[in-house]
N, CA, C and O of each residue as an XYZ file, in Angstrom:
324
protein
N      -9.666     22.814      8.299
C      -9.510     21.537      8.967
C      -8.054     21.095      8.857
O      -7.461     21.146      7.779
N      -7.496     20.670      9.956
C      -6.091     20.257      9.989
C      -5.918     18.911      9.277
O      -6.772     18.028      9.359
N      -4.809     18.786      8.591
C      -4.497     17.522      7.916
C      -3.965     16.530      8.927
O      -3.226     16.889      9.844
N      -4.343     15.298      8.753
C      -3.880     14.218      9.624
C      -2.452     13.856      9.260
O      -2.126     13.696      8.084
N      -1.612     13.729     10.257
C      -0.222     13.329     10.032
C      -0.176     11.814      9.842
O      -0.682     11.057     10.671
N       0.428     11.391      8.758
C       0.522      9.970      8.437
C       1.884      9.463      8.887
O       2.922     10.005      8.507
N       1.861      8.416      9.701
C       3.132      7.884     10.200
C       3.811      7.033      9.123
O       3.160      6.523      8.211
N       5.096      6.897      9.247
C       5.870      6.067      8.319
C       5.727      4.613      8.752
O       6.032      4.263      9.893
N       5.264      3.776      7.839
C       5.056      2.358      8.136
C       6.367      1.590      7.992
O       7.214      1.921      7.162
N       6.508      0.584      8.800
C       7.669     -0.299      8.683
C       7.401     -1.310      7.574
O       6.277     -1.439      7.090
N       8.441     -2.015      7.185
C       8.255     -3.062      6.173
C       7.277     -4.123      6.676
O       6.450     -4.616      5.909
N       7.366     -4.473      7.944
C       6.454     -5.482      8.511
C       5.012     -4.992      8.454
O       4.108     -5.780      8.177
N       4.780     -3.710      8.710
C       3.417     -3.174      8.633
C       2.889     -3.218      7.208
O       1.734     -3.582      6.987
N       3.727     -2.849      6.231
C       3.307     -2.929      4.827
C       2.973     -4.369      4.459
O       1.981     -4.627      3.777
N       3.791     -5.294      4.905
C       3.541     -6.710      4.596
C       2.227     -7.196      5.221
O       1.489     -7.951      4.589
N       1.933     -6.777      6.438
C       0.673     -7.166      7.092
C      -0.527     -6.573      6.348
O      -1.541     -7.246      6.166
N      -0.412     -5.335      5.928
C      -1.489     -4.699      5.163
C      -1.709     -5.455      3.854
O      -2.844     -5.750      3.481
N      -0.611     -5.765      3.161
C      -0.711     -6.505      1.896
C      -1.309     -7.886      2.085
O      -2.152     -8.309      1.294
N      -0.883     -8.594      3.121
C      -1.425     -9.935      3.384
C      -2.920     -9.871      3.688
O      -3.684    -10.718      3.225
N      -3.334     -8.880      4.455
C      -4.749     -8.749      4.788
C      -5.568     -8.427      3.535
O      -6.668     -8.953      3.365
N      -5.044     -7.573      2.665
C      -5.745     -7.242      1.418
C      -5.889     -8.484      0.533
O      -6.940     -8.708     -0.068
N      -4.819     -9.292      0.458
C      -4.898    -10.526     -0.344
C      -5.898    -11.500      0.262
O      -6.650    -12.154     -0.461
N      -5.908    -11.599      1.590
C      -6.858    -12.477      2.270
C      -8.293    -12.020      2.016
O      -9.159    -12.845      1.724
N      -8.553    -10.729      2.121
C      -9.895    -10.201      1.854
C     -10.346    -10.550      0.443
O     -11.486    -10.966      0.239
N      -9.460    -10.384     -0.525
C      -9.806    -10.671     -1.914
C     -10.133    -12.152     -2.105
O     -11.110    -12.494     -2.771
N      -9.315    -13.031     -1.518
C      -9.577    -14.471     -1.629
C     -10.920    -14.824     -0.992
O     -11.683    -15.615     -1.546
N     -11.205    -14.244      0.164
C     -12.462    -14.536      0.859
C     -13.666    -14.006      0.084
O     -14.711    -14.655      0.054
N     -13.536    -12.840     -0.539
C     -14.642    -12.313     -1.340
C     -14.916    -13.201     -2.550
O     -16.071    -13.386     -2.933
N     -13.865    -13.749     -3.151
C     -14.091    -14.657     -4.281
C     -14.743    -15.957     -3.818
O     -15.540    -16.541     -4.553
N     -14.416    -16.417     -2.612
C     -15.105    -17.591     -2.062
C     -16.587    -17.287     -1.880
O     -17.443    -18.115     -2.193
N     -16.878    -16.104     -1.375
C     -18.268    -15.689     -1.200
C     -18.979    -15.641     -2.549
O     -20.130    -16.064     -2.654
N     -18.312    -15.135     -3.573
C     -18.912    -15.099     -4.912
C     -19.235    -16.500     -5.404
O     -20.304    -16.728     -5.969
N     -18.318    -17.442     -5.194
C     -18.556    -18.820     -5.628
C     -19.780    -19.410     -4.931
O     -20.538    -20.165     -5.540
N     -19.973    -19.072     -3.667
C     -21.128    -19.579     -2.926
C     -22.421    -18.876     -3.350
O     -23.470    -19.514     -3.445
N     -22.349    -17.584     -3.601
C     -23.545    -16.790     -3.852
C     -24.035    -16.855     -5.300
O     -25.242    -16.832     -5.537
N     -23.138    -16.934     -6.251
C     -23.528    -16.874     -7.670
C     -24.577    -17.911     -8.076
O     -25.500    -17.565     -8.813
N     -24.478    -19.161     -7.630
C     -25.486    -20.137     -8.058
C     -26.899    -19.859     -7.514
O     -27.874    -20.358     -8.075
N     -27.021    -19.091     -6.457
C     -28.340    -18.914     -5.836
C     -28.860    -17.485     -5.900
O     -29.962    -17.210     -5.424
N     -28.086    -16.571     -6.481
C     -28.523    -15.181     -6.590
C     -28.612    -14.755     -8.041
O     -27.891    -15.279     -8.889
N     -29.488    -13.812     -8.331
C     -29.535    -13.273     -9.693
C     -28.217    -12.573    -10.031
O     -27.520    -12.080     -9.143
N     -27.892    -12.536    -11.293
C     -26.649    -11.908    -11.757
C     -26.576    -10.456    -11.289
O     -25.510     -9.972    -10.911
N     -27.711     -9.771    -11.318
C     -27.753     -8.366    -10.894
C     -27.212     -8.199     -9.471
O     -26.523     -7.221     -9.179
N     -27.517     -9.134     -8.605
C     -27.070     -9.061     -7.210
C     -25.623     -9.522     -7.076
O     -24.822     -8.860     -6.415
N     -25.283    -10.643     -7.694
C     -23.912    -11.156     -7.567
C     -22.897    -10.233     -8.246
O     -21.743    -10.167     -7.824
N     -23.317     -9.529     -9.285
C     -22.410     -8.581     -9.946
C     -22.016     -7.432     -9.027
O     -20.934     -6.866     -9.177
N     -22.870     -7.084     -8.090
C     -22.505     -6.028     -7.132
C     -21.277     -6.425     -6.338
O     -20.394     -5.605     -6.089
N     -21.227     -7.685     -5.944
C     -20.069     -8.172     -5.194
C     -18.819     -8.133     -6.062
O     -17.754     -7.724     -5.599
N     -18.940     -8.554     -7.311
C     -17.797     -8.524     -8.220
C     -17.310     -7.087     -8.415
O     -16.105     -6.835     -8.438
N     -18.240     -6.155     -8.554
C     -17.841     -4.745     -8.706
C     -17.115     -4.236     -7.463
O     -16.181     -3.441     -7.568
N     -17.547     -4.695     -6.285
C     -16.859     -4.288     -5.048
C     -15.412     -4.758     -5.065
O     -14.503     -4.022     -4.681
N     -15.211     -5.987     -5.512
C     -13.852     -6.533     -5.556
C     -13.013     -5.757     -6.559
O     -11.901     -5.328     -6.248
N     -13.541     -5.581     -7.748
C     -12.764     -4.975     -8.824
C     -12.556     -3.476     -8.596
O     -11.428     -2.987     -8.649
N     -13.638     -2.758     -8.342
C     -13.488     -1.299     -8.234
C     -13.068     -0.853     -6.847
O     -12.433      0.192     -6.704
N     -13.403     -1.611     -5.839
C     -13.062     -1.205     -4.484
C     -11.746     -1.759     -4.004
O     -10.782     -1.017     -3.814
N     -11.700     -3.054     -3.807
C     -10.516     -3.671     -3.213
C      -9.305     -3.611     -4.151
O      -8.194     -3.323     -3.705
N      -9.508     -3.876     -5.427
C      -8.363     -3.835     -6.349
C      -7.831     -2.420     -6.500
O      -6.622     -2.231     -6.635
N      -8.702     -1.426     -6.481
C      -8.236     -0.042     -6.543
C      -7.480      0.303     -5.260
O      -6.457      0.986     -5.304
N      -7.989     -0.174     -4.107
C      -7.281      0.043     -2.846
C      -5.877     -0.546     -2.919
O      -4.908      0.109     -2.536
N      -5.762     -1.790     -3.413
C      -4.440     -2.422     -3.476
C      -3.490     -1.618     -4.343
O      -2.325     -1.431     -3.992
N      -3.983     -1.149     -5.465
C      -3.152     -0.361     -6.368
C      -2.727      0.956     -5.713
O      -1.554      1.327     -5.756
N      -3.679      1.651     -5.114
C      -3.363      2.928     -4.462
C      -2.425      2.725     -3.274
O      -1.494      3.506     -3.077
N      -2.669      1.682     -2.485
C      -1.818      1.414     -1.325
C      -0.399      1.076     -1.766
O       0.570      1.517     -1.148
N      -0.277      0.296     -2.832
C       1.053     -0.035     -3.350
C       1.772      1.236     -3.801
O       2.957      1.413     -3.515
N       1.065      2.116     -4.501
C       1.668      3.383     -4.941
C       2.139      4.204     -3.746
O       3.234      4.768     -3.768
N       1.312      4.272     -2.700
C       1.695      5.003     -1.492
C       2.919      4.367     -0.828
O       3.816      5.067     -0.358
N       2.941      3.039     -0.795
C       4.070      2.329     -0.199
C       5.367      2.708     -0.921
O       6.377      2.996     -0.279
N       5.335      2.705     -2.256
C       6.531      3.064     -3.017
C       6.901      4.529     -2.771
O       8.072      4.861     -2.588
N       5.898      5.390     -2.768
C       6.126      6.823     -2.596
C       6.703      7.137     -1.216
O       7.496      8.067     -1.073
N       6.315      6.378     -0.216
C       6.731      6.647      1.161
C       7.956      5.844      1.590
O       8.271      5.777      2.778
N       8.640      5.241      0.635
C       9.893      4.568      0.953
C       9.743      3.162      1.515
O      10.653      2.650      2.167
N       8.602      2.538      1.263
C       8.393      1.167      1.722
C       9.139      0.180      0.846
O       9.907      0.587     -0.026
N       8.930     -1.109      1.061
C       9.607     -2.133      0.266
C       9.311     -1.959     -1.232
O       8.192     -1.612     -1.613
N      10.295     -2.195     -2.048
C      10.143     -2.029     -3.495
C       9.754     -3.352     -4.145
O      10.390     -3.791     -5.103
N       8.720     -3.976     -3.625
C       8.304     -5.281     -4.127
C       6.825     -5.264     -4.452
O       6.003     -4.912     -3.606
N       6.481     -5.644     -5.682
C       5.078     -5.745     -6.070
C       4.408     -6.947     -5.405
O       3.183     -7.065     -5.422
N       5.205     -7.831     -4.824
C       4.644     -9.021     -4.185
C       3.937     -8.716     -2.858
O       3.215     -9.564     -2.333
N       4.138     -7.529     -2.324
C       3.496     -7.157     -1.063
C       1.975     -7.190     -1.238
O       1.276     -7.767     -0.406
N       1.462     -6.588     -2.292
C       0.023     -6.528     -2.528
C      -0.450     -7.498     -3.606
O      -1.646     -7.775     -3.705
N       0.472     -8.015     -4.411
C       0.112     -8.933     -5.502
C       1.085    -10.088     -5.497
O       2.253     -9.901     -5.838
N       0.665    -11.225     -5.139
C       1.562    -12.382     -5.131
C       1.212    -13.280     -3.976
O       0.398    -12.923     -3.124
N       1.800    -14.402     -3.944
C       1.470    -15.373     -2.887
C       2.284    -15.169     -1.671
O       2.129    -15.901     -0.694
């Protein structure tokens, strides 16, 4: 199977990706605040695990790729306001 060619992202593209990841994380925490009072811990913990193991791992991996591929050298792209 042929490997997919990955294009070089611009700084603006990295910033948009980072902003969207931060927005997703904020929205998931809002959902947790709404769901936790009315759902069993077993169910609400699934959402927390998605945030921690899924989205946070994505942010970390994406940041590493950004640095490796010559993107902006700022941790604020994926972590920060």
